[in-house]
VOGU-3710 file (C-alpha; in Angstrom, 3 decimals, decimal comma):
1> mtkinverki> 22,042/5,694/44,504  20,490/2,223/44,084  22,813/-0,472/42,760  21,782/-3,225/40,353  22,290/-6,936/40,952  23,282/-7,694/37,351  22,923/-11,499/37,376  19,542/-11,352/39,078  18,351/-8,612/36,719  19,311/-10,589/33,607
11> kslkkemhns> 17,665/-13,747/34,971  14,484/-11,793/35,704  14,402/-10,274/32,211  14,929/-13,643/30,511  12,060/-15,080/32,542  9,849/-12,128/31,565  10,643/-12,869/27,912  9,757/-16,541/28,505  13,380/-17,735/28,088  13,234/-17,572/24,293
21> fdisdrvlhi> 16,177/-19,430/22,762  17,548/-16,395/20,901  18,034/-14,282/24,058  21,747/-13,892/24,693  23,494/-12,447/27,739  27,040/-11,768/28,866  28,454/-10,860/32,259  31,849/-9,211/32,870  33,615/-8,659/36,198  35,858/-5,598/35,980
31> gnatvgfiyl> 37,441/-4,478/39,220  34,747/-4,252/41,871  31,949/-3,817/39,306  29,845/-6,282/37,305  28,753/-5,370/33,775  25,883/-7,232/32,131  24,677/-7,358/28,533  21,379/-8,715/27,215  20,269/-8,785/23,556  18,637/-10,925/20,855
41> ksftdnlifs> 21,255/-12,784/18,820  18,735/-13,269/15,984  18,152/-9,547/15,607  21,456/-7,941/16,593  24,661/-7,379/14,636  26,966/-9,753/16,536  30,099/-8,414/14,827  29,418/-4,837/15,941  28,553/-6,095/19,422  31,891/-7,899/19,708
51> taiyepiscf> 34,143/-5,208/18,210  32,380/-1,981/19,229  30,886/-2,860/22,619  32,121/-6,062/24,285  35,849/-5,890/23,480  36,430/-2,213/24,441  34,687/-2,782/27,794  36,293/-6,184/28,527  39,798/-4,803/27,795  39,388/-1,897/30,203
61> kgeisfeeik> 41,767/-1,954/33,205  40,882/-0,375/36,519  37,638/0,711/38,163  34,883/1,057/35,580  31,858/3,352/35,856  28,702/4,039/33,904  30,187/7,188/32,343  33,320/5,268/31,369  31,236/2,640/29,590  29,544/5,362/27,519
71> kliqandike> 32,974/6,608/26,449  34,272/3,125/25,567  31,372/2,090/23,318  32,169/2,740/19,649  28,629/3,064/18,318  26,395/5,964/17,366  22,926/5,162/18,656  23,438/5,210/22,443  20,806/6,322/24,944  19,879/5,998/28,581
81> ikdeeiidnv> 16,607/4,215/29,196  14,253/3,535/32,082  13,695/0,135/33,643  10,279/-0,299/31,988  11,816/0,338/28,549  14,361/-2,509/28,697  12,323/-5,266/27,049  11,015/-2,871/24,401  14,596/-1,989/23,428  15,840/-5,594/23,472
91> ikgavvifis> 13,097/-6,873/21,165  13,842/-4,037/18,722  17,476/-5,107/18,307  19,302/-3,092/20,946  21,935/-4,278/23,405  20,993/-3,280/26,957  23,890/-2,763/29,370  23,807/-2,737/33,194  26,543/-2,004/35,687  26,345/-2,974/39,342
101> ssdkilsvdi> 27,784/0,319/40,552  24,971/2,410/39,018  21,197/2,368/38,701  21,416/3,772/35,164  20,718/1,580/32,128  22,234/1,973/28,681  20,764/0,929/25,316  22,848/0,638/22,123  20,906/0,092/18,900  22,799/-2,334/16,637
111> qkfntrapse> 19,812/-3,931/14,945  20,553/-6,018/11,875  18,417/-8,277/9,686  18,373/-9,342/6,059  16,298/-7,285/3,661  16,041/-7,125/-0,098  17,568/-4,293/-2,086  15,289/-1,643/-3,644  14,099/-2,806/-7,063  11,365/-1,981/-9,557
121> pptspviqgp> 8,054/-3,025/-7,956  5,999/-5,527/-9,992  2,829/-3,495/-9,384  4,189/-0,267/-10,943  6,534/-0,942/-13,883  7,696/2,109/-15,864  9,005/2,563/-19,409  10,916/5,684/-18,382  11,582/7,135/-14,960  12,912/5,897/-11,604
131> regftedikt> 12,875/2,123/-11,100  13,383/2,116/-7,347  10,707/0,651/-5,137  10,121/0,543/-1,417  11,201/-2,548/0,528  10,033/-4,214/3,735  12,616/-2,279/5,794  11,287/1,065/7,016  14,782/2,529/7,461  15,541/1,825/3,797
141> nigllrkrff> 12,209/3,366/2,809  12,891/6,506/4,836  16,284/6,770/3,128  14,644/6,486/-0,323  12,331/9,338/0,645  15,036/11,444/2,299  17,276/11,437/-0,759  14,468/13,102/-2,737  14,065/15,931/-0,205  17,266/17,680/0,808
151> ssdlvlknfs> 15,188/19,968/2,971  14,465/20,353/6,665  10,774/20,733/5,747  10,358/16,975/5,356  8,845/15,960/8,700  8,886/12,349/9,923  6,955/11,303/13,030  7,079/7,761/14,367  5,202/5,649/16,905  4,256/1,988/17,279
161> vgrktkttiv> 0,949/0,184/16,800  -0,073/-3,284/17,986  0,064/-4,654/21,525  1,971/-7,757/20,411  3,793/-6,651/17,244  4,634/-3,046/18,278  5,016/-2,260/14,580  6,729/1,020/13,721  4,635/3,561/11,820  6,099/6,719/10,285
171> iaylhgvadk> 4,004/9,682/9,158  5,707/11,825/6,491  4,640/15,262/5,274  6,102/18,586/4,154  6,022/21,396/6,702  4,431/24,503/5,207  2,702/22,450/2,479  0,523/19,808/4,162  -2,526/21,026/6,060  -1,946/20,805/9,831
181> kvvkevekkl> -5,522/19,669/10,487  -5,106/16,698/8,145  -1,813/15,746/9,828  -3,415/15,909/13,288  -6,413/13,877/12,128  -4,135/11,157/10,704  -2,125/11,057/13,944  -5,280/10,919/16,054  -6,770/8,022/14,075  -3,523/6,010/14,080
191> kaididgvvd> -2,879/6,500/17,796  -6,445/5,412/18,583  -5,842/1,959/17,028  -5,993/-0,750/19,687  -5,247/-4,126/18,115  -3,033/-7,128/18,871  -0,913/-6,761/15,765  -0,455/-5,003/12,437  1,394/-6,962/9,747  0,686/-4,837/6,674
201> syylmpylis> -0,407/-1,319/5,768  -3,806/-2,627/4,635  -4,580/-3,374/8,297  -4,581/0,397/8,886  -7,061/1,288/6,148  -10,295/0,494/8,063  -9,146/2,817/10,856  -8,386/5,711/8,499  -11,310/5,743/6,097  -14,472/7,779/6,701
211> hpnslfkqig> -16,846/5,169/5,198  -15,711/1,730/6,424  -18,578/-0,162/4,756  -18,034/1,354/1,328  -16,901/-0,817/-1,573  -14,727/1,930/-2,987  -11,087/2,548/-2,209  -10,556/5,633/-0,032  -6,810/5,556/0,675  -4,008/5,922/-1,872
221> ntekpdivsa> -1,263/3,289/-1,920  1,960/2,820/-3,859  5,319/1,048/-3,778  7,256/3,829/-5,558  9,188/6,597/-3,762  8,798/9,022/-6,690  4,993/8,770/-6,498  5,016/9,358/-2,729  7,377/12,325/-3,224  5,057/13,858/-5,830
231> kllegrvaim> 2,061/13,437/-3,526  3,917/15,010/-0,601  4,715/17,989/-2,825  0,984/18,331/-3,512  0,257/18,502/0,225  -0,667/14,924/1,035  0,419/12,894/4,055  2,224/9,548/3,656  1,932/6,667/6,138  4,834/4,199/6,142
241> ldntpmvltv> 4,711/0,897/8,004  7,611/-1,396/8,870  7,691/-4,850/7,185  5,737/-3,779/4,097  6,706/-1,957/0,868  3,233/-0,459/0,489  2,958/3,205/1,547  -0,449/4,821/2,125  -1,276/8,421/1,179  -4,140/10,711/2,192
251> pfvileemqn> -6,274/12,572/1,173  -7,346/10,406/-1,789  -9,531/11,291/-4,783  -10,688/8,906/-7,506  -8,804/10,847/-10,188  -5,565/9,364/-8,825  -6,574/5,984/-10,245  -6,782/7,443/-13,745  -3,227/8,736/-13,428  -0,152/6,603/-13,991
261> tndyytnyiy> 3,542/7,066/-13,246  4,375/6,926/-16,944  2,080/9,930/-17,583  4,659/12,242/-16,027  7,651/10,778/-17,837  6,245/11,114/-21,341  4,685/13,697/-23,648  1,673/15,355/-21,991  -0,509/15,058/-25,125  0,108/11,313/-25,285
271> asllrfirai> -0,528/11,049/-21,532  -3,909/12,797/-21,990  -4,854/10,311/-24,729  -3,976/7,390/-22,445  -6,199/8,762/-19,687  -9,174/8,873/-22,039  -8,423/5,288/-23,074  -8,362/4,258/-19,397  -11,756/5,928/-18,877  -13,167/4,006/-21,860
281> gvflallgpg> -11,669/0,818/-20,419  -13,461/1,405/-17,104  -16,843/1,802/-18,835  -16,253/-1,314/-20,966  -15,342/-3,301/-17,863  -18,315/-2,021/-15,861  -21,079/-2,050/-18,447  -19,888/-4,381/-21,249  -21,469/-7,715/-20,182  -24,580/-6,032/-18,727
291> tyialqlfhy> -25,168/-4,015/-21,913  -24,745/-7,121/-24,094  -27,366/-8,983/-22,044  -29,756/-6,000/-22,045  -29,514/-5,601/-25,826  -29,994/-9,307/-26,434  -33,002/-9,679/-24,103  -34,837/-6,325/-24,215  -33,493/-4,027/-26,931  -32,572/-6,306/-29,838
301> nvlpikylit> -34,546/-4,037/-32,176  -31,904/-1,293/-31,851  -29,140/-3,596/-33,124  -28,098/-3,485/-36,797  -29,807/-6,310/-38,716  -26,507/-7,942/-39,759  -25,246/-8,016/-36,175  -28,621/-9,331/-34,986  -28,474/-12,181/-37,517  -24,927/-13,016/-36,378
311> iadstqqipf> -26,035/-13,121/-32,730  -29,053/-15,271/-33,598  -26,950/-17,748/-35,609  -24,344/-17,971/-32,839  -26,806/-18,524/-29,991  -29,330/-20,750/-31,761  -27,929/-24,028/-30,411  -26,886/-22,733/-26,984  -28,780/-24,631/-24,215  -28,506/-21,778/-21,695
321> tpfieilfis> -30,305/-18,459/-21,453  -28,153/-15,394/-22,339  -27,850/-14,438/-18,673  -26,696/-17,919/-17,558  -24,263/-18,038/-20,496  -22,587/-14,701/-19,676  -22,572/-15,503/-15,966  -20,936/-18,881/-16,639  -18,204/-17,344/-18,818  -17,568/-14,544/-16,299
331> llfqilyevs> -17,231/-17,035/-13,447  -14,920/-19,196/-15,575  -12,638/-16,212/-16,267  -12,656/-15,269/-12,579  -11,789/-18,809/-11,489  -8,911/-18,916/-13,983  -7,672/-15,581/-12,649  -7,737/-16,808/-9,039  -5,951/-20,029/-9,995  -3,233/-18,192/-11,927
341> lrlpsylgla> -2,593/-15,941/-8,897  -2,082/-18,781/-6,462  -0,099/-21,220/-8,574  3,686/-20,879/-9,033  4,491/-18,461/-11,867  5,540/-21,139/-14,364  2,296/-23,080/-13,742  0,085/-19,997/-13,454  0,946/-18,751/-16,944  0,336/-22,168/-18,477
351> tsvvgalilg> -2,983/-22,522/-16,659  -4,269/-19,108/-17,758  -3,301/-19,706/-21,395  -4,752/-23,237/-21,455  -7,909/-22,129/-19,662  -8,573/-19,038/-21,757  -7,783/-20,523/-25,164  -8,507/-24,233/-25,018  -11,511/-24,209/-22,686  -13,036/-21,196/-24,435
361> dtgvkaglis> -12,540/-22,671/-27,900  -13,756/-26,108/-26,791  -16,829/-24,576/-25,149  -17,749/-22,773/-28,388  -17,258/-25,915/-30,518  -19,265/-27,988/-28,056  -22,155/-25,546/-28,366  -22,169/-24,601/-24,670  -21,214/-20,938/-25,172  -21,311/-18,553/-28,123
371> ppavivvaia> -18,363/-16,629/-29,661  -19,943/-13,139/-29,145  -20,408/-13,854/-25,420  -16,791/-14,986/-25,076  -15,560/-11,854/-26,856  -17,712/-9,511/-24,725  -16,575/-11,056/-21,436  -12,938/-11,232/-22,568  -12,930/-7,534/-23,521  -14,535/-6,631/-20,175
381> kialytipeq> -11,969/-8,674/-18,216  -9,031/-7,209/-20,141  -10,373/-3,649/-19,794  -10,624/-4,278/-16,047  -6,862/-3,860/-15,727  -6,585/-0,442/-17,360  -6,690/0,717/-13,717  -5,531/-2,394/-11,800  -5,847/-0,742/-8,359  -9,639/-0,662/-8,783
391> saqitvlqfv> -9,958/-4,148/-10,318  -11,543/-5,657/-7,189  -14,234/-2,962/-6,973  -14,970/-3,054/-10,717  -15,243/-6,859/-10,671  -17,987/-6,675/-8,020  -19,834/-3,932/-9,913  -19,459/-5,919/-13,132  -21,563/-8,734/-11,667  -24,054/-6,228/-10,226
401> flligasvgl> -24,552/-4,528/-13,603  -24,797/-7,948/-15,255  -27,713/-8,795/-12,972  -29,354/-5,378/-13,559  -28,964/-5,674/-17,337  -30,580/-9,115/-17,331  -33,442/-7,935/-15,087  -34,341/-4,405/-16,212  -32,393/-3,618/-19,378  -30,617/-0,440/-20,461
411> lgllggliyi> -32,741/1,861/-18,304  -31,738/-0,175/-15,260  -28,072/0,119/-16,225  -28,438/3,871/-16,643  -30,203/4,164/-13,285  -27,519/2,059/-11,590  -24,777/4,227/-13,085  -26,501/7,416/-11,914  -26,882/5,942/-8,420  -23,158/5,077/-8,192
421> iaylnnlenf> -22,123/8,549/-9,385  -24,466/10,150/-6,852  -23,097/7,890/-4,104  -19,479/8,718/-5,001  -20,394/12,398/-5,031  -21,269/12,120/-1,328  -18,014/10,427/-0,333  -15,351/12,518/1,368  -11,811/11,650/2,452  -9,981/13,892/4,951
431> gapylapfsp> -11,885/16,903/3,639  -11,377/16,010/-0,042  -14,502/15,354/-2,189  -14,111/11,910/-3,789  -15,014/13,069/-7,319  -12,910/16,249/-7,218  -11,952/18,086/-9,397  -15,024/17,145/-11,468  -17,570/17,486/-8,676  -17,135/20,121/-7,437
441> filsdnkdgf> -15,621/21,364/-10,674  -12,211/22,958/-10,032  -10,781/24,455/-13,222  -7,151/24,726/-12,080  -7,064/21,083/-10,920  -8,300/19,911/-14,328  -4,873/20,790/-15,697  -3,957/17,372/-14,334  -7,347/15,706/-14,797  -8,444/13,741/-17,847
451> vrvdikdmkt> -6,231/16,133/-19,789  -2,700/16,743/-18,559  -1,009/20,021/-19,453  2,727/20,652/-19,495  4,369/20,682/-16,043  5,433/24,331/-16,404  1,737/25,271/-16,635  0,857/23,584/-13,322  1,607/26,617/-11,185  -0,605/25,764/-8,212
461> rpksfknsni> -1,097/22,771/-5,967  -4,427/20,897/-6,112  -7,365/22,735/-4,573  -9,319/19,467/-4,317  -7,953/19,011/-0,788  -6,566/21,336/1,853  -2,920/22,392/1,896  -1,014/25,259/3,508  0,655/26,678/0,401  -1,319/26,706/-2,844
471> rrqk> 1,465/28,027/-5,104  4,257/25,710/-6,193  5,935/27,810/-8,889  6,006/31,433/-9,946
//
């Protein structure tokens, strides 16, 4: 049996970790043996180390052995590791223990760091329903998920990604519900990632999606454990990443963006009405400014005479063409939005209010912009956030349709809309058609489509994507 020179081993490890200031080590001489400890003081619970590890070993009288050390340690997460695993364990918050009389190495996980408590996420507020949200600590997030599934069928698989960060990733799914091929495909794509570091779940998206150059979102994401739980019950796979509260879910279909957490905690008839309103909001956001320009430039004869007179009176003194006017107002709104995001909250609110009201009103009085144009753009920008997760994509398309409306008119807008629908119809995500359950039309899945029926009538899981067990209630 090879013995370890403890002092030399610790010195070698510290050198390998570039003698970082937060590396701590201890050496004890007990009988004829030397016991060494190495850990990160910035990442390790020093109280547990002192009371549960160091004191029991240092107070031992007599000849100490590796097996005796295992008995003395008063901690749960103890394991034997290989020499090449030492640094990996130390940087993840474990205390590594050597003894000169043995070639075996012991690792005790006593990781500790500050993290915020679960709270209602700002991206998904609810009127009724659970207010818990994921945090940046993956152990906390796993606990939030575990307490919703008191079942051995909840499967959690973990591995690390990133040569430098070695970030922990956890795949969660329900055994007997999620499709095994989807699970294997997710694992394969994640394990194939070769990158220096991953600091957020959004870093993983380009490696998971089937169409990396597409504008449209292809991966679901949420900060709420109840939403992830519901998606797991449908047969989806969740991807959790350490240091971020955002959890990814696959497969993803565009219908998910029309759904909201509050839909399932309120009357189903009211929820159905809200989904139709969201759909109207999307069309207003996409086509509103472009349609206004097209009507003003090419199809003014279809407008009611009173409205046409109002438009003519309002725009008579405007020095810009209708296209330049709408483009200017749209850019102004977008700049105000970007400014309000980046300023501190108390300044951001003031800036957005001052910009939207005072600048808009002053611009109208100065004769630079017209009131109808301001109203059209304002409605389009407000409607944008009926589905906030798609706001980035809709903003880009808004400018595209604005350009088409100014160039070709209503026929161009109609052609552009048909092209986008046809393009979306060809998108696929882990075997799930992007426009399902509308294309292909799946009658049973439309019970939770634009119209939501009562929960007791949703007897089957979605057929829009593969799962192992289609029936969820008798």
